[in-house]
C-alpha positions in Angstrom: -34.5 13.1 -25.8 -35.0 10.5 -28.5 -32.6 7.7 -28.9 -31.2 9.0 -32.1 -30.5 12.4 -30.5 -28.5 10.9 -27.6 -24.7 11.5 -27.2 -22.9 8.2 -27.6 -19.2 7.7 -26.7 -17.5 5.9 -29.7 -15.5 2.7 -29.0 -11.8 2.8 -29.0 -10.3 0.4 -31.5 -7.3 -1.9 -30.8 -5.1 -4.2 -32.8 -4.6 -7.9 -32.0 -1.8 -8.7 -29.6 -0.5 -11.9 -28.0 -0.4 -10.8 -24.4 0.4 -14.4 -23.4 3.8 -14.2 -25.2 4.9 -11.3 -23.1 3.7 -12.9 -19.9 5.4 -16.2 -20.7 8.7 -14.5 -21.5 8.5 -12.5 -18.2 7.8 -15.6 -16.1 10.7 -17.4 -17.7 13.1 -14.6 -17.0 11.9 -13.3 -13.6 10.3 -16.2 -11.8 11.5 -19.6 -10.6 8.2 -21.2 -11.8 8.0 -22.7 -15.4 5.6 -21.0 -17.8 4.1 -24.4 -18.7 2.5 -24.5 -15.3 0.2 -21.7 -16.5 -0.6 -22.9 -20.0 -4.4 -22.7 -19.6 -4.1 -19.2 -18.0 -2.0 -18.0 -20.9 -4.5 -19.2 -23.5 -7.4 -17.8 -21.6 -5.9 -14.3 -21.3 -5.6 -14.1 -25.1 -9.2 -15.2 -25.6 -10.4 -12.7 -23.1 -8.6 -9.8 -24.8 -9.8 -10.9 -28.2 -13.4 -11.0 -27.0 -13.0 -7.6 -25.3 -11.6 -5.7 -28.3 -14.2 -7.1 -30.6 -17.1 -5.6 -28.6 -18.4 -3.1 -31.2 -22.2 -3.5 -30.9 -24.5 -2.2 -28.2 -25.5 -5.5 -26.7 -25.6 -6.5 -23.0 -23.4 -9.5 -23.6 -20.5 -7.1 -24.2 -20.7 -6.0 -20.5 -19.5 -9.4 -19.3 -16.7 -9.6 -21.9 -15.3 -6.2 -21.0 -15.9 -6.7 -17.3 -14.2 -10.1 -17.3 -11.1 -8.9 -19.1 -10.9 -5.7 -17.0 -11.1 -7.7 -13.8 -8.4 -10.1 -14.9 -6.2 -7.2 -16.0 -6.6 -5.6 -12.6 -5.7 -8.9 -10.9 -2.6 -9.7 -12.9 -1.3 -6.1 -12.3 -0.6 -7.3 -8.8 1.4 -10.2 -10.2 3.4 -8.4 -12.9 4.9 -4.9 -13.4 2.9 -2.7 -15.7 5.7 -2.5 -18.2 5.6 -6.3 -18.8 6.8 -6.0 -22.4 3.5 -6.0 -24.4 3.1 -3.1 -26.7 -0.6 -2.3 -26.6 -1.9 -0.3 -29.5 -5.2 1.7 -29.3 -6.8 4.3 -31.5 -8.5 7.4 -30.1 -12.3 7.6 -30.3 -12.7 11.4 -30.2 -11.0 14.3 -31.7 -9.2 14.8 -35.0 -6.6 12.1 -34.6 -8.8 9.0 -34.5 -6.6 7.3 -37.2 -3.4 7.8 -35.3 -2.4 4.8 -33.1 -1.2 5.3 -29.5 1.1 2.5 -28.4 2.4 1.9 -24.8 4.0 -0.9 -22.9 1.7 -0.4 -20.0 -0.9 -2.7 -18.5 -2.5 0.2 -16.8 -2.9 1.8 -20.2 -4.6 -1.3 -21.5 -6.9 -1.4 -18.4 -7.8 2.3 -18.9 -8.8 1.6 -22.6 -11.0 -1.4 -21.6 -12.8 0.7 -19.0 -13.2 3.5 -21.6 -14.9 1.0 -23.9 -17.1 -0.1 -20.9 -18.3 3.5 -20.5 -18.9 3.7 -24.3 -20.9 0.5 -24.3 -23.1 1.8 -21.4 -23.7 5.0 -23.3 -24.7 3.1 -26.5 -27.0 0.8 -24.5 -28.7 3.8 -22.9 -29.3 5.5 -26.3 -30.6 2.3 -27.9 -33.2 1.8 -25.1 -36.8 3.0 -25.7 -37.5 6.5 -24.6 -41.2 6.4 -25.0 -42.0 4.1 -22.1 -41.4 4.3 -18.4 -39.5 1.1 -18.3 -37.3 2.1 -21.2 -36.5 5.5 -19.6 -35.6 3.8 -16.4 -33.1 1.4 -18.2 -31.7 4.3 -20.2 -31.3 6.4 -17.0 -29.4 3.7 -15.2 -27.1 3.0 -18.2 -26.2 6.7 -18.5 -25.5 6.8 -14.8 -23.2 3.8 -15.1 -21.4 5.3 -18.0 -20.8 8.5 -15.9 -19.6 6.3 -13.0 -17.0 4.5 -15.2 -15.7 7.8 -16.5 -15.4 9.2 -13.0 -13.5 6.1 -11.9 -11.2 6.5 -14.9 -10.6 10.2 -14.1 -10.0 9.8 -10.4 -8.5 6.3 -10.0 -7.0 5.0 -13.2 -5.6 7.9 -15.3 -3.6 9.4 -12.3 -1.8 6.0 -11.9 -1.1 5.7 -15.7 2.6 6.6 -15.3 2.5 8.1 -18.8 0.7 10.9 -20.6 -2.9 9.9 -21.4 -4.2 10.2 -25.0 -6.1 13.3 -25.9 -9.5 11.8 -25.5 -8.6 10.4 -22.1 -7.3 13.5 -20.4 -8.9 15.0 -17.3 -11.0 17.7 -19.2 -12.3 15.2 -21.8 -13.3 12.7 -19.2 -14.9 15.4 -17.1 -16.9 16.7 -20.1 -18.1 13.2 -21.0 -19.1 12.4 -17.4 -21.2 15.6 -17.2 -22.7 14.7 -20.6 -23.8 11.3 -19.4 -25.2 12.8 -16.2 -27.2 15.3 -18.3 -28.7 12.5 -20.3 -29.5 10.5 -17.2 -31.2 13.6 -15.7 -33.0 14.1 -18.9 -34.6 10.7 -18.5 -36.1 11.8 -15.2 -37.4 14.9 -16.9 -39.0 12.9 -19.7 -40.5 10.5 -17.1 -42.1 13.4 -15.2 -43.6 14.7 -18.5 -45.0 11.3 -19.3 -46.5 10.9 -15.9 -48.1 14.4 -16.0 -46.3 15.7 -13.0 -46.8 19.3 -11.8 -45.2 22.1 -13.9 -43.0 23.2 -11.1 -41.4 19.7 -10.7 -40.9 19.4 -14.4 -39.2 22.9 -14.5 -36.8 22.0 -11.7 -35.8 18.8 -13.4 -35.3 20.5 -16.7 -33.2 23.3 -15.1 -30.8 20.7 -13.7 -30.5 19.0 -17.1 -29.5 22.4 -18.5 -26.9 22.8 -15.7 -25.3 19.4 -16.5 -25.1 20.3 -20.2 -23.5 23.6 -19.2 -20.8 21.8 -17.2 -20.2 19.4 -20.1 -19.8 22.4 -22.5 -17.4 24.2 -20.2 -15.1 21.2 -19.8 -15.4 20.3 -23.4 -14.1 23.7 -24.5 -10.9 23.0 -22.5 -10.4 19.6 -24.2 -8.6 18.9 -27.4 -10.7 15.8 -28.2 -14.2 17.2 -27.9 -15.0 18.4 -31.5 -16.5 21.7 -32.3 -19.6 20.0 -33.6 -20.2 18.3 -30.3 -19.7 21.6 -28.4 -22.4 23.3 -30.5 -24.8 20.4 -30.1 -24.2 20.4 -26.3 -24.9 24.2 -26.3 -28.1 23.7 -28.2 -29.3 21.1 -25.7 -28.3 23.4 -22.8 -30.4 26.3 -24.1 -33.2 24.0 -25.2 -33.6 22.5 -21.7 -33.3 26.0 -20.1 -36.1 27.2 -22.3 -38.2 24.1 -21.4 -37.6 24.9 -17.7 -38.7 28.5 -18.1 -41.8 27.4 -20.1 -42.9 25.1 -17.4 -42.2 27.8 -14.8 -44.4 30.1 -16.9 -47.2 27.5 -16.9 -46.9 27.4 -13.1 -47.2 31.2 -12.9 -50.3 31.1 -14.9 -51.9 28.6 -12.5 -51.0 30.9 -9.6 -52.3 34.0 -11.4 -48.8 35.6 -11.7 -49.5 37.0 -15.1 -46.6 39.4 -15.3 -44.1 36.8 -14.3 -45.6 34.4 -16.8 -44.9 36.8 -19.6 -41.3 37.4 -18.4 -40.6 33.7 -18.2 -42.2 33.0 -21.6 -39.9 35.6 -23.0 -36.9 34.1 -21.2 -37.8 30.7 -22.6 -38.1 32.1 -26.1 -34.6 33.7 -25.8 -33.1 30.4 -24.7 -34.8 28.6 -27.6 -33.6 31.2 -30.0 -30.0 30.6 -28.8 -30.5 26.9 -29.4 -31.9 27.5 -32.9 -28.8 29.6 -33.6 -26.8 26.4 -33.6 -28.8 25.1 -36.6 -25.7 24.3 -38.7 -24.8 21.5 -36.3 -28.3 20.1 -35.7 -30.3 17.5 -37.6 -33.3 18.5 -39.6 -35.7 16.7 -37.3 -34.3 18.2 -34.2 -34.2 21.7 -35.7 -37.8 21.3 -36.9 -38.8 20.4 -33.4 -37.0 23.4 -31.9 -38.7 25.7 -34.4 -42.0 24.2 -33.5 -41.3 24.9 -29.9 -40.2 28.4 -30.9 -43.4 29.1 -32.7 -45.4 27.8 -29.8 -43.7 30.1 -27.4 -44.3 33.1 -29.7 -48.0 32.3 -29.8 -48.2 32.0 -26.0 -46.4 35.3 -25.6 -48.9 37.0 -27.9 -51.8 35.4 -26.0 -50.4 36.3 -22.6 -49.6 39.9 -23.6 -53.1 40.3 -25.0 -54.8 38.9 -21.9 -52.6 41.0 -19.7 -53.2 44.2 -21.6 -57.0 43.8 -21.7 -57.7 42.1 -18.4 -55.0 41.7 -15.8 -52.9 44.8 -16.3 -50.0 43.2 -14.3 -46.5 44.6 -14.5 -43.9 42.5 -16.3 -40.7 42.2 -14.4 -37.4 42.3 -16.2 -35.6 39.0 -16.8 -32.9 39.9 -14.2 -35.5 40.2 -11.5 -36.9 36.6 -12.0 -36.1 34.2 -9.2 -33.8 31.4 -10.3 -35.5 28.1 -10.8 -34.5 25.7 -8.1 -32.8 22.6 -9.5 -33.8 19.1 -8.6 -30.8 16.8 -9.0 -31.9 13.2 -9.6 -29.0 11.8 -11.7 -25.9 10.5 -9.9 -22.8 8.7 -11.0 -23.0 4.9 -10.4 -19.9 2.9 -10.6 -21.2 -0.4 -12.2 -20.7 -3.9 -10.8 -18.1 -4.6 -13.5 -15.8 -2.5 -11.4 -17.1 -2.7 -7.8 -17.7 -6.5 -7.8 -14.7 -7.3 -10.1 -12.7 -9.3 -7.5 -15.7 -11.0 -5.9 -16.6 -12.3 -9.3 -13.2 -13.7 -9.8 -13.8 -17.1 -8.2 -13.9 -20.6 -9.7 -17.7 -20.5 -9.6 -18.2 -16.8 -10.2 -19.3 -15.2 -13.5 -15.7 -14.1 -14.3 -14.1 -17.5 -13.5 -11.0 -18.2 -11.4 -8.3 -15.5 -11.2 -5.5 -16.1 -13.7 -2.0 -16.9 -12.5 -3.2 -17.3 -9.0 -0.5 -19.8 -8.2 2.2 -17.5 -9.4 4.1 -15.8 -6.6 3.9 -12.0 -7.2 7.0 -10.3 -8.2 6.8 -8.1 -5.1 7.0 -11.2 -2.9 10.3 -12.1 -4.5 11.6 -8.6 -3.8 10.2 -8.8 -0.2 12.0 -12.1 0.3 15.3 -10.6 -0.7 14.7 -7.6 1.5 14.1 -9.9 4.5 17.2 -11.9 3.7 19.2 -8.7 3.7 17.7 -7.5 7.0 18.3 -11.0 8.5 21.9 -11.1 7.4 22.5 -7.6 8.8 21.0 -8.6 12.2 23.0 -11.8 12.4 26.2 -10.1 11.4 25.6 -7.6 14.2 25.0 -10.3 16.7 28.1 -12.2 15.6 30.2 -9.0 15.7 29.0 -8.3 19.2 30.1 -11.8 20.4 33.4 -11.6 18.7 34.0 -8.1 20.1 33.6 -9.5 23.6 36.1 -12.2 22.8 38.6 -9.7 21.5 38.2 -7.6 24.6 38.9 -10.7 26.7 42.0 -11.5 24.7 43.3 -8.0 25.1 42.9 -8.4 28.9 44.9 -11.7 28.8 47.6 -10.0 26.7 47.8 -7.1 29.2 48.2 -9.6 32.1 50.8 -11.7 30.1 48.6 -14.7 30.3 48.7 -17.6 29.8 52.4 -17.4 29.1 53.5 -16.5 32.7 51.5 -19.5 34.1 52.7 -21.9 31.4 56.4 -21.0 32.0 56.0 -21.9 35.6 53.9 -25.0 35.2 55.8 -26.5 32.3 59.5 -25.5 32.3 60.4 -28.0 29.6 58.8 -28.6 26.2 55.7 -27.0 24.9 52.3 -26.6 26.6 49.5 -28.7 25.1 47.4 -25.6 24.3 50.2 -24.0 22.3 50.8 -27.3 20.5 47.2 -27.3 19.4 47.4 -23.7 18.2 50.5 -24.3 16.3 49.0 -27.4 14.6 45.9 -25.4 13.6 48.0 -22.6 12.0 50.2 -25.2 10.2 47.3 -27.1 8.8 45.8 -23.9 7.4 49.1 -22.9 5.9 48.8 -19.8 8.0 51.1 -17.1 6.7 50.7 -18.2 3.0 47.0 -18.2 3.4 47.0 -14.7 4.6 49.3 -13.4 1.9 47.2 -15.2 -0.9 44.0 -13.7 0.5 45.5 -10.2 0.7 46.5 -10.6 -3.0 43.0 -11.8 -4.0 41.4 -8.9 -2.2 43.8 -6.5 -4.0 42.6 -7.9 -7.3 39.0 -7.5 -6.3 39.7 -4.0 -5.3 41.5 -3.2 -8.5 38.6 -4.5 -10.5 36.1 -2.4 -8.6 38.2 0.7 -9.0 38.5 0.0 -12.7 34.7 -0.2 -13.1 34.3 2.8 -10.9 36.9 4.8 -12.8 35.3 4.0 -16.2 31.9 5.1 -15.0 33.3 8.2 -13.4 35.1 9.2 -16.6 32.0 8.7 -18.6 30.0 11.0 -16.2 32.7 13.6 -16.2 33.0 13.5 -20.0 29.2 13.8 -20.4 29.0 16.7 -17.9 31.9 18.5 -19.6 30.3 18.1 -23.0 26.9 19.3 -21.7 28.6 22.4 -20.2 30.4 23.1 -23.5 27.2 22.9 -25.5 25.4 25.1 -23.0 28.1 27.7 -23.2 28.1 27.5 -27.0 24.3 27.8 -27.5 23.4 29.7 -24.4 20.8 28.9 -21.8 18.0 30.4 -23.9 18.4 27.8 -26.6 20.0 24.9 -24.7 17.2 24.3 -22.2 17.6 20.6 -21.4 18.5 19.9 -17.7 22.1 19.8 -16.7 23.8 16.5 -16.1 23.5 16.5 -12.3 19.9 17.6 -12.4 19.0 15.0 -15.0 20.5 12.1 -13.1 21.0 13.1 -9.4 21.0 9.5 -8.2 23.9 8.5 -10.5 26.1 11.4 -9.3 25.1 10.7 -5.7 26.2 7.1 -6.0 29.4 8.3 -7.6 30.2 10.1 -4.4 29.0 7.3 -2.2 31.1 4.7 -3.8 34.1 6.9 -3.6 33.6 7.2 0.2 33.1 3.4 0.5 36.4 2.7 -1.4 38.3 5.4 0.6 37.2 3.8 3.8 38.0 0.3 2.6 41.5 1.5 1.6 42.1 2.5 5.3 40.9 -0.9 6.5 43.1 -2.7 4.0 46.1 -0.7 5.1 45.5 -1.7 8.8 45.2 -5.4 7.9 48.4 -5.3 5.9 50.2 -3.7 8.8 48.9 -6.4 11.1 50.2 -9.1 8.7 53.6 -7.4 8.5 53.8 -6.9 12.2 53.1 -10.6 13.1 54.7 -12.2 10.0 57.8 -13.5 12.0 55.7 -15.1 14.7 53.3 -16.7 12.1 56.3 -18.2 10.3 57.3 -19.9 13.6 53.7 -21.1 14.4 53.2 -22.4 10.8 56.6 -24.2 10.7 57.8 -27.4 12.1 57.4 -28.3 15.8 61.1 -28.2 16.2 61.1 -24.6 15.2 58.5 -23.8 17.8 60.4 -25.7 20.4 63.6 -23.8 19.5 61.8 -20.5 19.8 60.8 -21.3 23.4 63.7 -21.7 25.8 63.6 -24.4 28.5 64.2 -23.6 32.2 64.7 -25.5 35.4 61.6 -26.7 37.4 60.8 -24.2 40.2 60.0 -25.6 43.6 56.5 -24.5 44.4 55.3 -23.6 47.9 51.8 -24.5 49.1 50.8 -20.9 48.8 52.1 -20.7 45.3 50.4 -23.9 44.3 47.1 -22.5 45.6 47.4 -19.3 43.6 48.5 -21.2 40.5 45.4 -23.5 40.8 43.2 -20.5 41.2 44.6 -18.7 38.2 44.5 -21.9 36.1 40.8 -22.3 37.0 40.1 -18.8 35.7 41.9 -19.5 32.4 39.9 -22.7 32.0 36.8 -20.6 32.4 38.1 -18.4 29.6 38.6 -21.4 27.3 35.1 -22.7 28.1 33.6 -19.3 27.4 35.4 -19.1 24.0 34.2 -22.6 23.0 30.7 -21.8 24.0 30.7 -18.6 21.9 32.1 -20.4 18.9 29.2 -22.9 19.2 26.7 -20.0 19.5 28.1 -18.3 16.4 27.8 -21.5 14.4 24.3 -22.2 15.6 23.3 -18.6 14.8 24.6 -18.9 11.2 22.8 -22.2 10.7 19.6 -20.7 12.1 19.9 -17.9 9.7 20.5 -20.3 6.8 17.4 -22.3 7.6 15.2 -19.2 8.2 12.9 -19.3 5.1 10.1 -16.7 5.2 8.4 -17.8 1.9 5.5 -19.5 3.6 4.7 -16.5 5.8 5.1 -14.2 2.8 2.6 -16.2 0.8 0.2 -16.3 3.7 0.4 -12.6 4.2 0.0 -12.0 0.4 -3.2 -14.1 0.5 -4.5 -12.1 3.4 -3.9 -8.8 1.7 -5.5 -10.0 -1.5 -8.5 -11.3 0.4 -9.0 -8.1 2.5 -8.0 -5.6 -0.2 -8.4 -7.3 -3.5 -7.7 -4.2 -5.6 -4.5 -3.3 -3.8 -1.3 -4.0 -5.7 1.2 -6.0 -3.6 4.3 -4.0 -2.8 7.3 -4.9 -0.7 6.5 -2.3 2.0 3.3 -4.3 2.8 5.5 -6.8 4.6 7.5 -4.4 6.8 5.5 -5.2 9.9 5.9 -9.0 9.2 9.6 -8.6 8.9 10.0 -6.6 12.1 7.8 -9.0 14.2 9.5 -12.0 12.8 13.1 -10.8 13.4 12.2 -9.5 16.8 10.6 -12.7 17.9 12.9 -15.2 16.2 16.2 -13.7 17.3 15.2 -12.4 20.7 17.0 -15.2 22.6 20.3 -14.3 20.8 19.9 -10.7 21.7 19.4 -11.6 25.3 22.3 -14.0 25.2 24.7 -11.3 24.3 23.7 -9.3 27.3 24.2 -12.3 29.5 27.6 -13.0 27.9 28.8 -9.4 28.6 27.7 -9.6 32.2 29.4 -13.0 32.8 32.6 -11.7 31.1 32.7 -8.7 33.4 32.6 -11.0 36.4 35.2 -13.3 35.0 37.6 -10.5 34.1 37.4 -9.3 37.7 38.3 -12.7 39.1 41.0 -13.1 36.5 42.7 -9.8 37.5 42.5 -10.7 41.2 43.9 -14.2 40.7 46.7 -12.9 38.5 47.6 -10.2 41.0 47.8 -12.8 43.8 49.9 -15.1 41.6 52.4 -12.4 40.7 52.7 -11.5 44.4 53.9 -15.0 45.5 56.0 -16.2 42.6 59.8 -15.7 42.2 61.2 -15.1 38.8 64.7 -15.5 37.4 65.9 -14.4 33.9 65.4 -17.8 32.3 61.8 -18.1 33.4 61.1 -14.5 32.2 62.5 -15.4 28.7 60.4 -18.5 28.5 57.3 -16.6 29.6 57.9 -13.9 27.0 58.3 -16.5 24.2 55.2 -18.4 25.2 53.1 -15.2 25.4 54.4 -14.0 22.0 53.3 -17.3 20.4 49.9 -17.1 22.1 49.4 -13.5 21.0 50.5 -14.4 17.5 47.8 -17.2 17.3 45.0 -14.9 18.4 46.2 -12.2 16.0 46.2 -14.8 13.2 42.5 -15.6 13.9 41.7 -11.9 14.0 43.4 -11.3 10.7 41.6 -14.2 9.1 38.3 -12.7 10.2 39.3 -9.3 8.9 40.2 -10.7 5.5 37.0 -12.7 5.2 35.1 -9.5 5.9 37.1 -7.6 3.3 36.6 -10.3 0.7 32.8 -10.3 1.2 32.8 -6.5 1.1 34.6 -6.3 -2.2 32.4 -9.0 -3.7 29.2 -7.2 -2.7 30.7 -3.9 -3.9 31.5 -5.4 -7.2 27.9 -6.3 -7.9 26.7 -2.8 -6.9 29.4 -1.0 -8.9 28.7 -3.2 -11.9 25.0 -2.4 -11.9 25.7 1.3 -11.4 28.2 1.2 -14.3 25.7 -0.3 -16.6 23.1 2.4 -15.7 25.8 5.1 -16.3 26.6 3.7 -19.7 22.9 3.6 -20.7 22.3 7.1 -19.4 25.3 8.6 -21.1 24.3 6.9 -24.4 20.8 8.4 -24.1 22.2 11.9 -23.3 24.5 11.7 -26.3 21.7 10.8 -28.6 19.5 13.5 -27.1 22.3 16.1 -27.5 22.7 15.2 -31.1 19.0 15.5 -31.7 18.8 18.9 -29.9 21.7 20.3 -31.9 20.0 19.2 -35.2 16.8 21.0 -34.1 18.8 24.1 -33.2 20.6 24.0 -36.6 17.2 23.9 -38.3 15.9 26.8 -36.3 19.0 28.9 -37.1 18.4 28.0 -40.8 14.8 29.3 -40.6 16.0 32.5 -38.9 18.7 33.0 -41.6 16.1 32.6 -44.4 13.7 35.0 -42.6 16.5 37.6 -42.2 17.5 37.3 -45.8 13.9 37.5 -47.0 13.3 40.6 -44.8 16.4 42.3 -46.3 15.2 41.6 -49.8 11.7 43.0 -49.2 13.3 46.2 -48.0 15.0 46.7 -51.3 18.5 46.3 -49.9 19.8 44.6 -53.0 18.4 47.1 -55.5 20.6 49.4 -57.5 22.5 51.9 -55.4 22.1 50.0 -52.2 24.9 50.8 -49.8 27.0 48.0 -48.3 26.2 46.8 -44.9 28.6 47.3 -42.0 29.4 43.7 -41.4 32.2 42.0 -39.6 34.5 42.4 -42.6 35.4 45.5 -44.4 33.7 44.4 -47.6 30.6 42.6 -46.1 27.4 43.0 -48.1 23.9 42.2 -47.3 23.7 39.5 -49.9 26.5 37.1 -50.6 26.8 35.6 -54.0 27.8 32.3 -52.5 25.3 29.7 -51.1 24.1 30.2 -47.6 24.4 26.9 -45.8 22.4 25.8 -42.8 24.5 26.6 -39.8 26.3 23.6 -38.2 27.4 23.3 -34.6 31.0 24.1 -34.0 31.5 21.0 -31.9 30.0 18.0 -33.7 28.2 15.4 -31.6 29.6 12.0 -32.7 27.3 9.2 -33.6 27.3 7.1 -30.4 27.4 3.4 -30.6 24.3 1.4 -29.7 24.1 0.3 -26.1 23.8 -3.4 -25.2 20.3 -4.8 -25.5 19.8 -4.6 -21.8 20.0 -0.8 -22.0 17.9 -0.2 -25.1 14.5 -0.4 -23.3 15.6 2.4 -21.0 16.2 4.8 -23.8 13.6 7.4 -24.8 12.0 6.6 -28.2 12.5 9.2 -30.8 9.0 10.1 -32.0 8.5 11.7 -35.4 6.3 14.7 -35.1 3.4 14.2 -37.5 2.8 17.9 -37.8 6.3 18.5 -39.2 6.5 18.1 -42.9 9.5 17.2 -45.0 11.3 19.7 -47.2 9.6 18.1 -50.2 6.3 19.4 -49.0 7.3 23.0 -49.9 5.9 24.5 -53.1 9.1 26.4 -53.8 11.7 24.4 -55.7 14.4 23.7 -53.1 18.1 23.9 -53.8 20.3 20.9 -53.1 20.9 20.8 -49.3 24.4 21.4 -48.1 26.6 18.4 -47.6 26.6 16.9 -44.2 29.7 15.7 -42.4 29.9 12.0 -42.0 29.7 10.9 -38.3 33.2 10.3 -36.9 34.2 7.2 -35.0 33.4 7.6 -31.3 36.3 8.0 -29.0 34.8 5.6 -26.4 33.6 2.6 -28.3 31.6 -0.4 -27.1 33.0 -3.2 -29.2 30.2 -5.7 -28.3 27.5 -3.3 -29.2 25.3 -3.8 -32.3 25.1 -1.0 -34.8 22.4 1.7 -34.5 19.1 0.7 -36.1 18.2 2.6 -39.3 16.4 5.9 -38.6 12.7 5.8 -39.6 11.9 7.7 -42.8 9.2 10.4 -42.5 5.9 9.2 -43.8 4.1 11.3 -46.5 1.3 13.2 -45.0 -2.2 13.6 -46.5 -2.7 16.6 -48.8 -5.1 18.2 -46.3 -2.3 18.4 -43.7 0.4 19.9 -45.9 1.7 23.3 -44.6 1.3 26.5 -46.5 3.9 27.3 -49.1 6.8 29.4 -48.0 6.6 33.1 -48.8 7.6 34.0 -52.3 11.1 35.4 -52.9 11.7 39.1 -52.7 12.4 41.2 -55.8 16.0 41.2 -54.9 16.0 37.4 -55.0 14.2 37.5 -58.2 17.0 39.5 -59.7 19.4 36.7 -58.9 17.6 33.5 -59.9 20.8 31.5 -59.9 21.7 32.3 -56.3 21.3 29.1 -54.4 19.1 29.2 -51.4 19.4 27.2 -48.2 17.6 23.9 -48.0 14.0 24.6 -47.0 13.5 23.9 -43.3 10.4 22.0 -42.1 7.7 24.2 -40.5 4.9 23.1 -38.2 1.7 22.6 -40.1 -1.5 23.9 -38.7 -4.2 21.3 -39.4 -7.3 22.9 -41.0 -10.7 22.2 -39.3 -11.8 18.7 -40.2 -15.2 17.2 -40.4 -15.6 14.6 -37.6 -15.4 11.1 -38.8 -18.6 9.0 -38.9 -19.4 7.0 -35.9 -19.4 9.8 -33.3 -23.1 9.3 -32.9 -25.6 6.9 -34.3 -27.6 7.7 -37.4 -28.0 10.8 -39.5 -31.7 11.3 -38.8 -33.0 12.2 -35.4 -36.5 11.9 -34.1 -37.9 14.9 -32.4 -37.9 15.3 -28.6 -41.1 16.0 -26.8 -40.0 19.1 -25.0 -43.1 19.4 -22.8 -44.2 15.8 -23.2 -47.4 16.6 -25.0 -48.5 16.1 -28.6 -48.8 19.4 -30.5 -52.6 19.1 -30.8 -53.2 18.5 -27.1 -53.1 21.1 -24.4 -53.8 21.1 -20.7 -55.4 24.5 -20.9 -56.3 27.1 -23.5 -53.2 29.1 -22.7 -50.9 26.4 -23.9 -52.2 26.2 -27.4 
């Protein structure tokens, strides 16, 4: 293999792009850090990209440029999402569409192209190395192996994570073919080295056989690729047969040495057959290469004549058929080698390393921000659960007091005149908080929040229902054969699932609201008393005469009072715990631990992209350790409350057994207990309303986000439906033209042609009126443009380059039928900008114009004034094209030494 005969992978070309602008914009909008903090990094990333895309010559300095940019790209993909907002444009290197740009907003796509060029550079360096010296063959072999390693890494690691369709010359089959091609050339270097060193024929044969196998694999994968040109396939086939012939020739030489004269002849004939197959590809081979093949062909012919003559006259050995020959054992020496530009990418990203310090190292990865919000949500959920458990214990204790008629029964006996101090404190608290009015205002605010949420939900629900109904109508109209796009619920299952989920949330919330309103109405009278003047409270509680207390009664009263004091202390302690727990949660900042964990992951697994789930273990351990005392405290509180409740019941039972009641004391007891119960219900209602307000505020954010997604999706589906209907109308127009043309060819419009049995009594095969292109019965209205925040989510409408415009037809087209103007949409978005102008189809090269439509039938020729439908674009079939220059280096190719020997030299007389 001479350098000029090597297969080189062409470079992919790119256009200049300011990647720093996209990164700067993203940092400004998504991070708390200011972009000016990374001014040097922003400038450097642009310099690295410029250096990388300008590597167009086979020089070793290009390896560092491509390797540095690829390593930095891989690093920053852990800091930013791949759709950062930069539109990377690259041109394909192989195939028939090398002048067509491919643009994607995808950092992974940019990285894949840079690695592709790294493989291309290795292949060019390998082919430019000397193939006439041992050192040159060694360098070339290593470079080809590195090129194969990069291609394998692309195929297995990069392209599957692309999240978009790869270009034609970067699909799996193309990369597989190129990888095998690089391995074949690497193995060929071993074969040439063995020839130069004068190794035994059997070793050289085994090496050549493996070279042929690699070329065979490259050919098989290449035939399944749309990017490997036919010329390359034929060249690869020639190399495959050439090396197979070289292997058989060396095996024949080995047979001659071992006096296997019949097998020698059979292998020489097999070698000649392979070389003949290689020569058959002469149209695609250079003159020098073809000349060398023909020289080898002539040499094999002479050796066959010599071997047959010697065998017929001397040895008289039987010649086995080719099918009986033992296969030549292959000796695989070439292996894929992933180069250090990939394997040592992260280790080289150090301040003192060859690639320099990693860019944006001080920028907190986006996944860390998401992780922090996830932790905050988990922390709040845990704290709310702890607080709810504590408050549930308190409510249970109050229910017990209420069932025992405490503390009213004790206060009525202890203080027959005036108001107890505890009740005065409770009344003052309610009055200062403007108790009943506060509750009513909060109920009204929650009602407004709920109405706003329901309005947003109803708007989105109506849009989904309308879109689904429209899709069903169009499906029934066109039929499932033509209307093949997914149904609404299949296309957006998550949106419809959230539709049902939010309906359940709001239904459950309605029940809770109803219960809270009933509580307010039930205790409204008591709350008016507690929130009014002290004189009103005193008037509500009747006075009684002081009861003479016996020693036994005083003892039971003291015992009961002690239990109630314990209840008050328990409540106060729980309030302090709840306040401390909320403060602890507010001060719980996990940022430091997240950054430390991020640094550990980046240090141990540099190529791993940081994702929020990487911190799940950290979250669980931190929450379990940090809030373990509070969990244990709730268990202790429950146990202590159980014991206190038992003592309270026993003390109350003993108190009731010894006291004497009259009607006045009973009335005072009932009044005091009513006010106490009202105060505790007030606190309970306040807590319920605070929970409801928080629920509706959180729900408002979720429903608002969901509504925005629904609007964007409905807009996208509307545009898609309009486009599909236009395509169907075009197909129906083509079908109508085909049917009319078929009728004309059959002579249906000739003289004496009977009328067709159409729908009407007088229907004929050919109407004298123009035949318009069919239109859908239900027009799809031109939808308004969505807000700018939705537009990036919409599918781009690509213009198929293989579809030509009506002007491309050679037949003179009639004026197209008038189109209806789009009507005003029923559901308008007043703040939306108008739709951007639709791109005009670009004129295609003459070589890609489709064939002219079939000529009109005779029946049409009889009616030249009959207008025809507007010509419908047809899919053009591109003719075979000559591959563009640059697929390989040079037009002339130096000959390959197939056996490694000059023509005039021979190791024995039989090889002349």
